[in-house]
C-alpha positions as CSV (number, residue, x, y, z in Angstrom):
1,M,92.7,140.3,68.2
2,T,93.6,136.8,70.0
3,D,95.0,136.2,73.3
4,K,97.6,133.7,73.3
5,I,97.1,131.5,75.6
6,I,101.0,130.0,77.4
7,I,100.9,126.5,79.2
8,Q,103.7,125.8,81.0
9,N,104.6,122.3,81.6
10,R,105.5,121.3,84.7
11,P,108.5,118.8,85.3
12,P,107.6,115.6,85.4
13,K,109.4,115.6,88.9
14,S,110.1,117.6,92.1
15,P,113.5,117.6,93.5
16,A,112.4,119.1,96.6
17,A,109.7,116.1,96.8
18,A,112.3,113.8,96.2
19,G,114.9,114.6,98.8
20,I,112.1,115.2,101.7
21,L,110.5,111.5,101.0
22,S,114.1,110.4,101.1
23,G,114.6,112.0,104.3
24,F,111.3,110.5,105.8
25,F,112.2,107.2,104.8
26,P,115.4,106.0,102.7
27,G,114.2,104.6,99.4
28,A,111.2,106.6,98.9
29,G,112.4,109.3,97.0
30,Q,113.9,106.9,94.6
31,L,110.4,105.0,94.1
32,Y,109.3,108.5,93.6
33,N,111.4,108.7,90.9
34,G,110.3,105.4,89.3
35,E,113.3,103.2,90.3
36,A,112.0,100.3,92.1
37,P,115.0,98.3,92.3
38,K,117.0,101.1,93.4
39,A,114.2,102.2,96.3
40,L,114.4,98.2,97.3
41,I,118.5,98.1,97.6
42,F,118.7,101.7,99.5
43,F,115.7,100.0,102.0
44,L,117.7,97.1,102.2
45,I,121.3,98.7,103.3
46,F,119.4,100.8,105.5
47,A,117.8,98.1,107.0
48,G,120.9,96.4,107.4
49,C,122.7,99.5,109.1
50,I,120.0,99.3,111.5
51,S,119.9,95.9,112.3
52,M,123.5,95.8,112.9
53,M,123.6,98.7,115.0
54,P,123.4,96.5,118.4
55,H,125.8,93.7,117.6
56,G,129.0,94.8,118.9
57,P,131.5,97.7,119.0
58,H,131.5,98.7,115.1
59,P,133.3,101.5,115.2
60,F,132.7,102.8,111.8
61,L,129.3,101.8,111.7
62,P,127.4,104.5,112.5
63,L,129.6,106.7,110.0
64,I,128.5,104.8,107.2
65,F,124.8,104.8,108.4
66,A,125.0,109.0,108.5
67,A,127.0,108.9,104.8
68,F,124.6,106.5,103.4
69,Y,122.0,108.3,105.1
70,I,122.8,111.7,103.4
71,Y,123.7,110.3,99.6
72,Q,120.1,108.9,99.4
73,I,118.5,111.8,100.0
74,I,121.1,113.8,97.4
75,E,121.3,110.7,95.1
76,A,117.2,111.5,94.4
77,V,117.1,114.9,94.5
78,Q,119.9,114.6,91.5
79,T,117.6,111.5,89.8
80,A,114.5,114.0,89.6
81,H,116.4,117.0,88.1
82,A,118.3,114.2,85.7
83,I,114.4,112.7,85.1
84,N,113.5,116.5,84.5
85,R,116.3,117.7,82.1
86,K,115.8,114.6,80.0
87,A,112.3,115.5,79.5
88,L,113.2,119.3,78.7
89,N,115.1,117.8,75.5
90,E,112.6,115.7,74.7
91,L,110.0,118.6,74.5
92,T,112.3,121.0,72.8
93,A,113.6,118.5,70.1
94,D,111.7,118.7,67.5
95,P,110.5,115.6,65.8
96,A,108.9,117.0,62.8
97,A,112.2,118.3,61.1
98,G,113.4,115.0,61.1
99,P,117.2,114.3,60.7
100,A,119.2,115.9,57.9
101,P,118.5,114.9,54.0
102,F,122.0,113.4,53.9
103,A,123.4,113.1,57.3
104,P,122.9,109.8,58.9
105,P,122.3,110.4,62.4
106,V,125.2,109.8,64.1
107,P,124.7,107.2,67.9
108,V,126.7,109.7,70.4
109,K,128.1,107.7,73.4
110,A,127.7,109.2,76.9
111,P,131.5,109.7,78.3
112,A,131.6,107.3,81.3
113,Q,131.2,109.0,84.4
114,G,132.3,108.2,88.2
115,S,134.9,105.8,89.3
116,A,135.6,102.1,90.2
117,F,137.7,103.1,93.5
118,W,134.2,104.0,95.7
119,G,133.0,101.2,94.6
120,L,135.8,99.1,95.5
121,L,136.3,101.2,98.8
122,L,132.8,100.4,100.1
123,I,132.9,96.2,98.5
124,G,136.4,96.2,101.1
125,L,134.7,97.9,104.0
126,G,131.9,95.7,103.2
127,V,134.0,92.3,103.5
128,V,136.1,93.6,106.4
129,F,132.4,93.6,108.4
130,L,131.4,90.5,107.0
131,L,134.8,88.5,108.2
132,A,134.9,90.5,111.5
133,N,130.9,89.9,111.6
134,F,132.2,85.9,111.5
135,D,134.9,86.3,114.0
136,V,137.5,85.6,111.7
137,I,139.5,89.0,112.3
138,A,138.8,90.9,115.5
139,I,137.0,94.1,114.7
140,D,138.9,96.0,117.7
141,R,142.3,95.1,115.7
142,I,140.5,96.8,112.5
143,G,139.7,100.0,114.1
144,D,143.4,100.7,115.0
145,F,144.0,101.0,110.9
146,W,141.2,103.3,110.4
147,P,143.3,106.0,109.0
148,V,144.5,104.3,106.3
149,I,140.8,104.9,104.5
150,V,141.8,108.3,104.7
151,I,145.3,107.9,102.9
152,V,143.8,106.1,100.1
153,I,140.7,108.5,99.5
154,G,144.2,110.7,100.0
155,L,146.2,109.4,96.9
156,K,142.8,109.1,94.7
157,M,142.2,112.7,95.2
158,I,146.4,113.4,94.0
159,F,145.9,111.0,91.2
160,D,142.4,112.2,89.8
161,Y,144.1,116.2,90.0
162,S,147.3,115.2,88.2
163,R,144.7,113.1,85.4
164,K,142.4,115.7,84.9
165,K,145.6,118.6,84.9
166,D,147.5,116.4,82.0
């Protein structure tokens, strides 16, 4: 009559802790997840947004700041979940079994994820704001064209939908 002791492994990272840390200080959740370069980049973006606030009427800066703040919290939580999934997959794999006798291991390439659209859009916005800071273009004239961003995002969503449907 032996009792079995079940030891449950705790996940390596707590998504709640990552989100709360990112909420208190941008980049802290990424640092908790072990991503120091990403934490530094997020902190520099946060500091840049804060330092640009008093330098004139940037109509989109508060919106960009709020979107970034929310994004970095969500990203920290998702990264913690991904770290936990990876750790779970490593625990459930049976290393003692080894590969099948006559089947060479086949490397599996992860499917490409994401889109270059958002990166290009952010680069474009950054270039516009940089040119406005050096008085190459007038930021008050750019404010008249903000609906173009909404139109471009809508076109991208339609393009993605039609591509998935095919």
